[in-house]
BAKERO-85356 format. One line per 3 residues: number of its first residue (from 0); for each residue x, y, z of C-alpha. Coordinates in steps of 0.25 Angstrom, whole numbers, plus 5000, padded with zeros to 4 digits. Layout:
NUM) X:Y:Z; ...
This chain:
0) 5819:4968:4760; 5818:4974:4746; 5830:4970:4738
3) 5824:4977:4726; 5825:4990:4733; 5840:4991:4732
6) 5839:4990:4716; 5827:4999:4716; 5835:5010:4723
9) 5848:5009:4715; 5843:5010:4700; 5857:5013:4695
12) 5863:5000:4701; 5851:4992:4697; 5852:4997:4682
15) 5867:4995:4681; 5865:4980:4686; 5854:4978:4676
18) 5863:4984:4665; 5874:4974:4669; 5865:4962:4668
21) 5860:4967:4655; 5874:4969:4649; 5879:4956:4654
24) 5867:4949:4648; 5869:4956:4634; 5884:4952:4634
27) 5881:4938:4638; 5870:4937:4627; 5880:4939:4616
30) 5890:4929:4622; 5880:4918:4624; 5881:4906:4615
33) 5869:4902:4606; 5864:4888:4605; 5850:4881:4602
36) 5850:4875:4616; 5859:4874:4628; 5872:4867:4625
39) 5868:4853:4631; 5873:4841:4623; 5875:4827:4628
42) 5891:4824:4626; 5891:4815:4614; 5903:4808:4608
45) 5903:4800:4595; 5914:4790:4592; 5916:4785:4578
48) 5924:4773:4573; 5925:4768:4558; 5929:4755:4551
51) 5927:4756:4536; 5918:4745:4531; 5915:4738:4544
54) 5900:4734:4545; 5891:4740:4556; 5891:4727:4564
57) 5906:4727:4564; 5907:4741:4568; 5897:4739:4579
60) 5905:4727:4585; 5919:4731:4583; 5919:4746:4584
63) 5906:4751:4591; 5905:4740:4602; 5920:4742:4607
66) 5918:4757:4607; 5905:4756:4614; 5911:4748:4625
69) 5923:4757:4627; 5915:4770:4626; 5904:4765:4635
72) 5913:4766:4647; 5914:4781:4646; 5906:4787:4658
75) 5894:4797:4655; 5889:4790:4642; 5874:4791:4641
78) 5873:4785:4628; 5882:4777:4618; 5877:4773:4605
81) 5884:4768:4592; 5881:4766:4578; 5890:4757:4569
84) 5888:4757:4554; 5897:4753:4542; 5911:4756:4546
87) 5907:4766:4557; 5904:4766:4572; 5899:4778:4580
90) 5897:4778:4595; 5890:4789:4601; 5892:4792:4616
93) 5883:4802:4623; 5887:4806:4637; 5880:4812:4649
96) 5878:4828:4649; 5888:4829:4660; 5899:4823:4652
99) 5909:4832:4646; 5911:4829:4632; 5926:4831:4632
102) 5927:4821:4643; 5919:4811:4636; 5927:4813:4623
105) 5940:4809:4631; 5933:4797:4637; 5928:4793:4623
108) 5942:4794:4617; 5948:4785:4629; 5937:4775:4626
111) 5940:4775:4611; 5955:4773:4614; 5951:4761:4623
114) 5942:4755:4613; 5952:4756:4601; 5958:4742:4604
117) 5944:4735:4603; 5941:4742:4589; 5944:4735:4576
120) 5957:4739:4568; 5950:4742:4556; 5944:4756:4561
123) 5946:4767:4552; 5952:4775:4563; 5951:4776:4578
126) 5937:4779:4584; 5934:4794:4585; 5925:4802:4593
129) 5918:4816:4592; 5910:4824:4602; 5897:4825:4594
132) 5883:4819:4595; 5880:4813:4581; 5865:4814:4585
135) 5866:4830:4584; 5863:4837:4571; 5875:4844:4564
138) 5876:4859:4567; 5881:4862:4553; 5882:4855:4540
141) 5892:4860:4529; 5891:4856:4515; 5902:4855:4505
144) 5899:4855:4490; 5907:4857:4478; 5905:4856:4463
147) 5919:4851:4459; 5924:4843:4471; 5920:4829:4475
150) 5913:4826:4488; 5925:4819:4492; 5934:4832:4490
153) 5923:4840:4498; 5923:4829:4509; 5938:4830:4510
156) 5937:4845:4512; 5926:4844:4522; 5932:4833:4530
159) 5947:4837:4529; 5945:4853:4530; 5932:4857:4535
162) 5928:4846:4544; 5941:4846:4551; 5941:4861:4554
165) 5926:4861:4558; 5928:4850:4568; 5938:4858:4575
168) 5928:4869:4578; 5923:4871:4592; 5910:4864:4595
171) 5911:4854:4583; 5908:4840:4587; 5909:4833:4573
174) 5910:4836:4559; 5905:4826:4549; 5908:4827:4534
177) 5898:4819:4525; 5894:4817:4511; 5907:4811:4506
180) 5920:4806:4511; 5935:4809:4511; 5942:4808:4497
183) 5949:4794:4495; 5956:4786:4485; 5945:4775:4481
186) 5950:4762:4476; 5938:4754:4469; 5943:4740:4466
189) 5939:4733:4453; 5936:4719:4460; 5936:4711:4447
192) 5949:4717:4442; 5956:4714:4456; 5950:4699:4455
195) 5955:4698:4441; 5969:4702:4445; 5969:4694:4458
198) 5971:4706:4467; 5963:4706:4480; 5956:4718:4486
201) 5966:4717:4498; 5978:4717:4489; 5973:4731:4484
204) 5970:4736:4498; 5984:4732:4502; 5991:4738:4490
207) 5984:4751:4493; 5988:4751:4508; 6002:4748:4505
210) 6003:4758:4494; 5999:4770:4502; 6007:4771:4515
213) 6011:4782:4524; 6020:4777:4534; 6033:4783:4541
216) 6046:4780:4534; 6057:4786:4542; 6069:4796:4540
219) 6083:4796:4535; 6093:4805:4542; 6108:4807:4543
222) 6116:4816:4551; 6112:4828:4544; 6098:4826:4538
225) 6085:4818:4540; 6076:4814:4529; 6061:4809:4531
228) 6057:4798:4522; 6045:4799:4513; 6039:4791:4503
231) 6027:4791:4493; 6020:4780:4500; 6007:4788:4502
234) 5997:4787:4490; 5988:4799:4489; 5982:4800:4475
237) 5972:4791:4467; 5983:4789:4456; 5993:4784:4466
240) 5983:4773:4471; 5980:4769:4457; 5994:4765:4455
243) 5995:4756:4467; 5999:4742:4464; 5989:4732:4470
246) 5995:4719:4465; 6004:4713:4454; 5999:4703:4443
249) 6008:4696:4434; 6019:4706:4439; 6011:4718:4434
252) 6006:4728:4445; 5991:4730:4447; 5989:4745:4450
255) 5977:4749:4459; 5970:4756:4447; 5969:4743:4439
258) 5960:4736:4449; 5953:4748:4455; 5947:4762:4453
261) 5955:4772:4461; 5950:4786:4462; 5948:4797:4472
264) 5934:4796:4479; 5930:4796:4493; 5932:4788:4505
267) 5918:4783:4506; 5910:4783:4493; 5897:4781:4500
270) 5894:4795:4504; 5886:4807:4499; 5882:4821:4504
273) 5872:4831:4498; 5870:4845:4501; 5856:4850:4496
276) 5858:4839:4486; 5872:4842:4481; 5884:4833:4484
279) 5891:4838:4496; 5899:4835:4508; 5894:4839:4522
282) 5901:4844:4534; 5892:4841:4546; 5895:4848:4559
285) 5891:4843:4573; 5893:4850:4586; 5900:4845:4598
288) 5890:4842:4610; 5889:4855:4618; 5894:4864:4607
291) 5887:4876:4604; 5880:4875:4590; 5880:4890:4586
294) 5895:4892:4590; 5899:4879:4583; 5892:4882:4570
297) 5897:4896:4570; 5911:4891:4572; 5910:4882:4560
300) 5904:4893:4552; 5915:4902:4556; 5926:4892:4552
303) 5919:4888:4539; 5924:4899:4529; 5938:4897:4533
306) 5937:4882:4531; 5931:4884:4517; 5944:4890:4513
309) 5951:4877:4516; 5943:4868:4506; 5942:4869:4491
312) 5934:4881:4485; 5925:4871:4477; 5918:4866:4490
315) 5906:4874:4494; 5903:4874:4509; 5889:4877:4514
318) 5883:4876:4527; 5870:4867:4525; 5866:4866:4539
321) 5868:4876:4551; 5861:4872:4565; 5863:4886:4570
324) 5854:4893:4560; 5841:4888:4567; 5847:4889:4581
327) 5850:4904:4579; 5836:4906:4573; 5830:4899:4585
330) 5838:4908:4595; 5834:4920:4587; 5819:4916:4588
333) 5821:4914:4603; 5827:4928:4605; 5816:4934:4597
336) 5806:4927:4606; 5813:4932:4619; 5812:4946:4614
339) 5798:4945:4610; 5795:4939:4624; 5801:4951:4631
342) 5793:4960:4623; 5780:4953:4626; 5783:4952:4641
345) 5786:4967:4641; 5773:4969:4634; 5765:4962:4645
348) 5771:4971:4656; 5767:4983:4648; 5753:4977:4646
351) 5750:4976:4661; 5758:4987:4667; 5755:4997:4656
354) 5767:5006:4659; 5779:5007:4650; 5788:5010:4661
357) 5784:4998:4669; 5785:4990:4656; 5799:4994:4653
360) 5804:4988:4667; 5802:4974:4663; 5806:4977:4649
363) 5820:4979:4655; 5819:4968:4666; 5816:4957:4656
366) 5827:4959:4646; 5837:4962:4658; 5834:4948:4664
369) 5835:4941:4651; 5847:4947:4646; 5854:4946:4660
372) 5851:4931:4659; 5861:4930:4647; 5872:4934:4656
375) 5869:4922:4665; 5868:4913:4653; 5881:4917:4648
378) 5888:4914:4662; 5881:4900:4662; 5886:4897:4648
381) 5872:4896:4642; 5868:4899:4628; 5858:4906:4620
384) 5849:4895:4616; 5834:4892:4614; 5832:4887:4628
387) 5839:4899:4635; 5832:4909:4627; 5819:4902:4629
390) 5822:4903:4644; 5824:4918:4642; 5811:4920:4634
393) 5803:4913:4646; 5811:4921:4656; 5806:4933:4649
396) 5792:4930:4656; 5799:4927:4669; 5808:4939:4670
399) 5797:4948:4667; 5788:4942:4677; 5798:4946:4688
402) 5798:4961:4683; 5783:4961:4681; 5780:4956:4695
405) 5789:4967:4701; 5785:4978:4692; 5770:4975:4692
408) 5771:4976:4707; 5778:4989:4707; 5768:4994:4697
411) 5757:4990:4706; 5762:4999:4717; 5765:5010:4707
414) 5751:5009:4702; 5746:5010:4717; 5753:5023:4718
417) 5767:5020:4724; 5779:5027:4718; 5788:5018:4709
420) 5800:5017:4718; 5791:5013:4730; 5783:5004:4721
423) 5796:4997:4716; 5802:4995:4730; 5789:4989:4735
426) 5785:4981:4722; 5799:4975:4721; 5799:4971:4736
429) 5785:4965:4735; 5788:4957:4723; 5802:4952:4727
432) 5798:4939:4733; 5787:4937:4722; 5798:4938:4711
435) 5808:4930:4719; 5797:4919:4720; 5793:4919:4706
438) 5808:4918:4701; 5813:4907:4711; 5801:4899:4708
441) 5803:4900:4693; 5817:4896:4695; 5813:4884:4703
444) 5805:4879:4691; 5819:4877:4684; 5825:4869:4695
447) 5821:4856:4689; 5825:4860:4675; 5839:4863:4681
450) 5840:4849:4686; 5835:4842:4673; 5844:4832:4668
453) 5850:4828:4655; 5850:4837:4642; 5836:4843:4645
456) 5841:4848:4659; 5853:4854:4653; 5845:4861:4642
459) 5835:4867:4651; 5846:4870:4662; 5850:4882:4653
462) 5835:4886:4651; 5832:4885:4666; 5844:4893:4671
465) 5843:4904:4660; 5828:4906:4665; 5832:4906:4679
468) 5843:4916:4677; 5833:4925:4669; 5823:4924:4681
471) 5834:4927:4691; 5838:4939:4684; 5824:4943:4682
474) 5822:4942:4697; 5833:4951:4700; 5829:4961:4689
477) 5814:4961:4694; 5819:4965:4708; 5829:4975:4704
480) 5828:4981:4690; 5813:4981:4689; 5809:4988:4702
483) 5821:4998:4700; 5815:5002:4686; 5801:5002:4691
486) 5805:5012:4702; 5811:5021:4692; 5803:5020:4680
489) 5789:5018:4685; 5780:5030:4687; 5771:5033:4699
492) 5757:5029:4695; 5748:5041:4690; 5734:5041:4684
495) 5735:5039:4669; 5735:5051:4660; 5722:5056:4654
498) 5725:5050:4640; 5730:5037:4646; 5718:5035:4655
501) 5709:5028:4646; 5719:5018:4641; 5725:5015:4655
504) 5711:5014:4661; 5707:5004:4650; 5719:4995:4653
507) 5718:4997:4668; 5703:4993:4668; 5706:4981:4659
510) 5716:4976:4669; 5707:4979:4681; 5696:4971:4673
513) 5705:4959:4672; 5709:4960:4687; 5694:4961:4691
516) 5690:4949:4682; 5701:4941:4687; 5697:4944:4701
519) 5683:4940:4699; 5687:4927:4692; 5697:4924:4704
522) 5686:4926:4714; 5678:4915:4707; 5690:4906:4707
525) 5692:4908:4722; 5678:4906:4724; 5679:4892:4718
528) 5692:4886:4723; 5687:4872:4720; 5686:4874:4706
531) 5699:4881:4704; 5706:4869:4712; 5699:4860:4702
534) 5705:4867:4690; 5718:4867:4697; 5719:4852:4699
537) 5713:4850:4685; 5724:4858:4680; 5734:4848:4687
540) 5727:4836:4681; 5727:4842:4667; 5742:4845:4669
543) 5745:4830:4671; 5736:4826:4660; 5741:4836:4650
546) 5756:4832:4653; 5753:4818:4651; 5747:4820:4637
549) 5755:4831:4631; 5765:4826:4620; 5779:4828:4625
552) 5792:4830:4618; 5806:4833:4621; 5811:4845:4613
555) 5802:4851:4602; 5807:4847:4589; 5815:4859:4584
558) 5815:4864:4570; 5830:4867:4569; 5830:4869:4553
561) 5838:4856:4552; 5834:4842:4549; 5842:4829:4549
564) 5837:4818:4540; 5842:4803:4540; 5839:4795:4527
567) 5839:4780:4529; 5838:4770:4517; 5837:4755:4517
570) 5849:4749:4524; 5853:4742:4511; 5853:4754:4502
573) 5866:4758:4495; 5873:4771:4496; 5870:4774:4482
576) 5856:4773:4484; 5856:4780:4497; 5863:4792:4490
579) 5852:4793:4479; 5841:4792:4490; 5848:4803:4498
582) 5849:4812:4486; 5834:4811:4483; 5831:4814:4498
585) 5839:4826:4498; 5832:4831:4485; 5818:4829:4492
588) 5822:4836:4505; 5828:4848:4498; 5814:4850:4491
591) 5808:4853:4504; 5806:4869:4505; 5810:4869:4520
594) 5824:4863:4517; 5836:4871:4515; 5848:4862:4515
597) 5850:4847:4514; 5863:4840:4518; 5863:4824:4516
600) 5873:4814:4516; 5874:4798:4515; 5884:4787:4515
603) 5895:4784:4525; 5892:4772:4534; 5877:4772:4532
606) 5874:4770:4517; 5858:4769:4520; 5857:4782:4527
609) 5859:4797:4525; 5858:4810:4532; 5852:4824:4529
612) 5853:4837:4535; 5842:4847:4531; 5842:4862:4534
615) 5829:4868:4534; 5825:4882:4530; 5822:4893:4540
618) 5809:4889:4548; 5801:4901:4542; 5804:4895:4528
621) 5799:4881:4530; 5789:4872:4538; 5793:4867:4552
624) 5803:4855:4553; 5792:4844:4556; 5784:4848:4543
627) 5797:4848:4535; 5801:4834:4539; 5787:4829:4536
630) 5788:4835:4522; 5801:4829:4519; 5797:4815:4525
633) 5786:4815:4515; 5795:4819:4504; 5806:4809:4507
636) 5796:4798:4509; 5796:4797:4493; 5811:4792:4494
639) 5811:4777:4494; 5820:4769:4503; 5824:4779:4513
642) 5819:4785:4526; 5822:4799:4529; 5821:4803:4544
645) 5823:4818:4548; 5822:4826:4560; 5825:4841:4564
648) 5838:4844:4571; 5836:4846:4586; 5844:4854:4596
651) 5842:4843:4606; 5844:4829:4603; 5848:4819:4613
654) 5857:4806:4610; 5868:4804:4602; 5862:4794:4592
657) 5860:4799:4577; 5846:4795:4573; 5836:4798:4562
660) 5826:4805:4571; 5824:4814:4583; 5821:4802:4593
663) 5826:4789:4595; 5822:4775:4601; 5834:4765:4603
666) 5833:4750:4604; 5844:4743:4611; 5847:4728:4612
669) 5858:4718:4617; 5854:4710:4604; 5857:4716:4591
672) 5849:4706:4583; 5837:4708:4592; 5838:4723:4590
675) 5838:4721:4575; 5826:4712:4576; 5817:4722:4584
678) 5822:4735:4579; 5814:4734:4566; 5801:4731:4573
681) 5803:4743:4582; 5806:4752:4571; 5794:4748:4563
684) 5786:4750:4576; 5791:4764:4578; 5788:4767:4563
687) 5774:4764:4566; 5773:4774:4578; 5765:4786:4574
690) 5772:4799:4576; 5786:4794:4573; 5793:4798:4560
693) 5807:4795:4554; 5807:4782:4562; 5821:4775:4559
696) 5831:4766:4566; 5846:4766:4566; 5847:4751:4565
699) 5851:4747:4551; 5852:4732:4551; 5847:4728:4538
702) 5858:4732:4528; 5861:4722:4517; 5874:4713:4520
705) 5882:4705:4511; 5887:4695:4521; 5900:4687:4517
708) 5900:4673:4523; 5914:4669:4523; 5918:4654:4522
711) 5929:4654:4532; 5934:4640:4528; 5935:4644:4514
714) 5942:4657:4518; 5952:4649:4526; 5955:4639:4514
717) 5958:4650:4505; 5966:4657:4516; 5958:4670:4516
720) 5956:4676:4529; 5942:4682:4533; 5949:4696:4535
723) 5954:4696:4521; 5939:4694:4516; 5934:4706:4525
726) 5946:4715:4520; 5943:4711:4505; 5928:4714:4507
729) 5932:4728:4514; 5941:4731:4502; 5930:4729:4492
732) 5917:4734:4499; 5922:4743:4511; 5927:4756:4505
735) 5940:4751:4512; 5950:4762:4517; 5963:4756:4512
738) 5973:4767:4514; 5974:4781:4518; 5980:4794:4511
741) 5986:4804:4520; 5984:4818:4515; 5988:4831:4522
744) 5974:4834:4527; 5967:4821:4528; 5968:4806:4526
747) 5961:4799:4514; 5958:4785:4511; 5960:4775:4500
750) 5946:4767:4499; 5946:4754:4492; 5933:4746:4488
753) 5928:4738:4476; 5923:4746:4465; 5908:4750:4466
756) 5903:4741:4455; 5909:4729:4463; 5901:4733:4476
759) 5887:4733:4471; 5884:4718:4471; 5884:4707:4481
762) 5892:4699:4471; 5903:4708:4473; 5908:4699:4484
765) 5911:4688:4473; 5921:4697:4466; 5930:4698:4479
768) 5943:4690:4480; 5952:4688:4491; 5967:4683:4491
771) 5970:4672:4500; 5983:4670:4508; 5988:4661:4496
774) 5985:4672:4486; 5973:4665:4480; 5962:4674:4475
777) 5949:4669:4482; 5935:4674:4479; 5927:4679:4490
780) 5916:4670:4486; 5924:4658:4489; 5926:4662:4503
783) 5912:4667:4507; 5898:4670:4502; 5889:4682:4505
786) 5875:4683:4511; 5865:4694:4510; 5860:4699:4524
789) 5858:4711:4532; 5868:4719:4541; 5866:4732:4550
792) 5871:4745:4544; 5872:4751:4558; 5874:4745:4572
795) 5870:4754:4584; 5873:4752:4598; 5868:4760:4611
798) 5875:4757:4624; 5882:4745:4618; 5869:4739:4614
801) 5863:4737:4600; 5854:4748:4597; 5844:4753:4587
804) 5838:4767:4587; 5825:4771:4581; 5824:4786:4578
807) 5811:4793:4575; 5805:4807:4574; 5791:4812:4578
810) 5780:4817:4569; 5775:4831:4570; 5766:4832:4583
813) 5771:4819:4589; 5778:4821:4603; 5790:4813:4608
816) 5782:4808:4620; 5771:4802:4611; 5781:4795:4602
819) 5788:4789:4614; 5775:4784:4619; 5772:4777:4606
822) 5786:4771:4605; 5785:4766:4619; 5772:4760:4616
825) 5777:4754:4603; 5789:4748:4610; 5781:4742:4621
828) 5772:4735:4610; 5784:4729:4603; 5790:4722:4615
831) 5805:4722:4613; 5813:4710:4618; 5821:4712:4631
834) 5835:4714:4624; 5830:4726:4616; 5826:4739:4623
837) 5823:4753:4617; 5822:4767:4622; 5822:4781:4617
840) 5835:4788:4615; 5840:4802:4612; 5830:4813:4613
843) 5818:4804:4615; 5825:4798:4627; 5828:4812:4632
846) 5813:4815:4631; 5809:4803:4638; 5818:4806:4650
849) 5814:4820:4651; 5799:4817:4650; 5800:4807:4662
852) 5806:4819:4670; 5796:4830:4666; 5786:4828:4677
855) 5798:4828:4687; 5804:4841:4682; 5790:4848:4683
858) 5788:4843:4697; 5802:4847:4701; 5799:4861:4696
861) 5786:4862:4703; 5793:4857:4716; 5805:4867:4714
864) 5795:4879:4713; 5787:4874:4725; 5800:4873:4734
867) 5804:4887:4729; 5790:4893:4732; 5789:4886:4745
870) 5802:4892:4750; 5799:4906:4745; 5785:4906:4751
873) 5788:4898:4763; 5775:4890:4760; 5771:4876:4755
876) 5758:4881:4750; 5760:4893:4742; 5769:4886:4732
879) 5758:4877:4729; 5749:4888:4725; 5760:4894:4716
882) 5762:4880:4710; 5747:4878:4707; 5749:4887:4695
885) 5757:4876:4688; 5747:4866:4683; 5739:4876:4675
888) 5752:4880:4668; 5756:4865:4665; 5742:4863:4659
891) 5743:4876:4650; 5757:4872:4645; 5753:4858:4641
894) 5740:4862:4635; 5747:4873:4627; 5758:4863:4622
897) 5747:4853:4617; 5739:4864:4610; 5751:4869:4603
900) 5755:4855:4599; 5768:4855:4606; 5773:4844:4615
903) 5777:4845:4629; 5792:4846:4627; 5804:4849:4636
906) 5802:4864:4631; 5788:4863:4636; 5792:4857:4649
909) 5801:4869:4651; 5789:4878:4648; 5781:4871:4659
912) 5793:4874:4669; 5792:4888:4665; 5777:4888:4667
915) 5779:4883:4681; 5788:4895:4684; 5779:4905:4677
918) 5765:4902:4682; 5768:4901:4697; 5772:4916:4696
921) 5757:4919:4696; 5755:4912:4709; 5767:4918:4715
924) 5762:4932:4712; 5748:4929:4718; 5753:4921:4730
927) 5764:4932:4734; 5754:4943:4734; 5743:4935:4741
930) 5753:4931:4752; 5757:4945:4753; 5743:4950:4754
933) 5740:4940:4765; 5752:4944:4773; 5751:4959:4771
936) 5737:4962:4769; 5731:4951:4778; 5722:4946:4767
939) 5716:4932:4766; 5721:4921:4756; 5709:4923:4747
942) 5710:4938:4747; 5725:4938:4746; 5726:4929:4734
945) 5714:4936:4727; 5721:4949:4728; 5735:4943:4724
948) 5728:4937:4711; 5722:4950:4707; 5733:4959:4711
951) 5744:4950:4704; 5736:4948:4692; 5744:4958:4684
954) 5758:4952:4687; 5752:4938:4685; 5747:4941:4671
957) 5759:4949:4668; 5769:4938:4671; 5760:4928:4664
960) 5759:4936:4652; 5774:4939:4652; 5777:4924:4653
963) 5766:4921:4642; 5772:4931:4632; 5786:4925:4634
966) 5780:4911:4631; 5771:4915:4619; 5783:4919:4610
969) 5789:4906:4613; 5776:4898:4609; 5773:4906:4596
972) 5785:4911:4590; 5790:4901:4579; 5803:4900:4572
975) 5816:4893:4575; 5816:4886:4588; 5801:4888:4591
978) 5800:4873:4593; 5808:4875:4606; 5801:4888:4611
981) 5787:4885:4608; 5784:4874:4618; 5790:4883:4629
984) 5781:4894:4625; 5768:4886:4623; 5770:4879:4637
987) 5772:4892:4644; 5761:4900:4637; 5751:4889:4639
990) 5754:4887:4653; 5754:4902:4657; 5740:4904:4650
993) 5734:4892:4657; 5740:4894:4670; 5737:4909:4670
996) 5722:4906:4668; 5721:4896:4680; 5731:4901:4690
999) 5725:4915:4692; 5713:4907:4698; 5719:4894:4703
1002) 5731:4900:4711; 5722:4909:4720; 5713:4897:4723
1005) 5725:4888:4726; 5731:4898:4735; 5719:4899:4743
1008) 5717:4884:4744; 5731:4882:4748; 5730:4893:4758
1011) 5718:4886:4764; 5726:4873:4764; 5737:4880:4771
1014) 5728:4885:4782; 5721:4872:4784; 5735:4865:4785
1017) 5739:4876:4796; 5726:4873:4804; 5729:4858:4803
1020) 5743:4860:4807; 5739:4868:4819; 5729:4858:4824
1023) 5740:4847:4823; 5752:4855:4827; 5746:4867:4835
1026) 5760:4871:4840; 5768:4870:4828; 5760:4878:4818
1029) 5769:4884:4809; 5768:4899:4808
């Protein structure tokens, strides 16, 4: 039965069906969303709770622990981490991929409600949550600068107007405003003046609280009218607060401005932001997990012009960082590579067939198969991303293979004198099973990929399905459109014209010489089967050896044009000193010729750290990102007292813990003191490991502490409760939020503290007085003494245990597998106590899990192909012959990667999967022909396989070169996103070249040896079971 005959004899219907597929693909292409990678993110939610002035220890004990115990009961959590710093606690929950983030959000809110009774009453507000992964890089940074407005005024516009509206846009996970704080009325107390007048700090606070009230009053009404009662109880200006009476002395009122400086400032004075060195406020935009980056950024850009009209004209708004610029450039490079691959493949067809009509047929079949794939991608809700487009580039070689096999067979019959119609009918019928075998066995390669778990499986699921769809459409096109076009467009074979005879005869003689040379060398290989088998088994052994020694990595480090830098200073550094250092660092970074924009900010709850976001110039105007980082590390090493860690933004980053490097190693302990004792030793050991850079830790337990030791007996004698001492200290040194000003668009705070000159020395504590229950003024020095010591600046947990995470980057040329081996060896040499255990987290943990399963994935792919081929050929022997082509492909792929200095990454692994599908086509072409020759011509196995090898040499070389020419652009074309494409191209190209050189000789030999094994087995079976010999 010839299914192709129906389509060959109905050209109009076949053409219309092809046009329908083409039109559907074109429409779908315009509708497909654009993304850097398939939309796969771990559902992640961040919970935030604040309590002004509370120490990290207090936040961890009173806020983080109750929240963790309540949130930890939610099902589906894969990782729960928390970080507590001065006045702030952040809990990060990461869920399984199967968990719906909206369902998780509802469960988080219920857990927060349940935990509210366990939390302290001093929280600034109820704990809040956001659907955002804080470890992700921002998708956009917007800078606000002004020559006339203060940073507080700019922050107010950014937070009240811009930030609120941007947060409402689709796909936005969180909008953070940095560089300053909301405007506030600041009250800076003159402590000696208060002491001289006998007024305590608590009296001042109570006076402000009672003077600014916004409470309900009620109504007055009669039979006819109703009046709402209103008062001027709300204070809103600096002048009004200056006139607040805080106490009376000798019958005379003491206004607030007599004992304090009252002015308009910001809620937190310890904040700063810089944009290219200029004072600024930044709006940092993060996407929601699963949201499309391109669509989200476009939504912000579309809304921004309208939002600018709502803020003062003196504010200049500028986009400093846009994640989508390099994403679009990378996708454009992939599209150009795809177009080039199609041209190269068509050139291969012309080179071998030397007929423009024959060349035109695959020129139509290949784009038709690829464009038709877009329609299926749209139906499956896929996106145009680097992986799906790379799948189409590789598919170019596969889809042209089907067309080549059918077309070459038709051409062979035409060249033998058959008319094109009869040749098309016969050629399509002969190749139908071969093309089906090639396509089904190729699809079988991706069965293990479809069942990969975790984020890697989700990522490459789209890659595998896209490639499978392209192969399926190509199978249909090659058996319908290709033979139909051949029957109409090809011309009967005629001797070449007089003027073309010389050129055609030269090409023909050249090809004949290649075939004769191959036939002679093949005869030599068949005459020495032992030698060829030795080469085959040596290839298997070499495969195992090379796989064990090749450097392995996760995803190639991408050059996205964006860098994140973390600046870490000594834990005792002041905010003022940190600001000076950051300004100097920004100036140094801006001098690098590869840097376009620098955004930096410091302050908040961490006074000894700062963050920088660097936007690089286009890749053709600068060095590669690794070289740039080395240059900047060298320049920044001249800044004393700081460590600057930087890493490029990546499209894939696992985990929800923000860190200063791409990779993380976490220590967990049930005993916090033991962790603090051992962590510095481990950190020092990590810094001694060659190949690691930017080694840093999130444990900060060496901050300076001025510890007040209260004499409780003395306090009891004077009638001073301990709570009064704490409140007084908070009044003086905690930037205490003492009252709220309610405005139409936002709420602003009244901040009280001692004037800066009374906060700069340890002796400032001696100037603090409290008022006892009897009204007596008692100096704090009579109730307590202070001691100098250390205190943590942050307290971190993971899964309810105390934790410390060491982050690191890799030097250029060092693979993650090499680094992990050195780290494991170092940890074994240290010998941790039983209460402390460590392990890789985030991307490093994901790599470890994937590395353990790589051999299983490869074996599963081989087994899947064997089963499919066994079913198709109804044989257990012939699939082994076909699979014998695989070891040489593996050797070639790994050798090529090592020679190119590229690590064996997940992308290279996918290249090996593709190689498994590509190289076995050569064996299928040979074996199909040989089996047919044995059945129909009565040839022996040796004659049949020799005839098959020489007769199918042309399609074998054509399909191999077609696949090779789709891989070479991936391997050699540079530009945006080349880091992802090159390992795929290198592995495929290396495997194809090496495999082609060997399998042209080893496949016929193995075919004969396995045929001898089959015959020997039959004879043995016949002797043992003479009546049950299978036919």
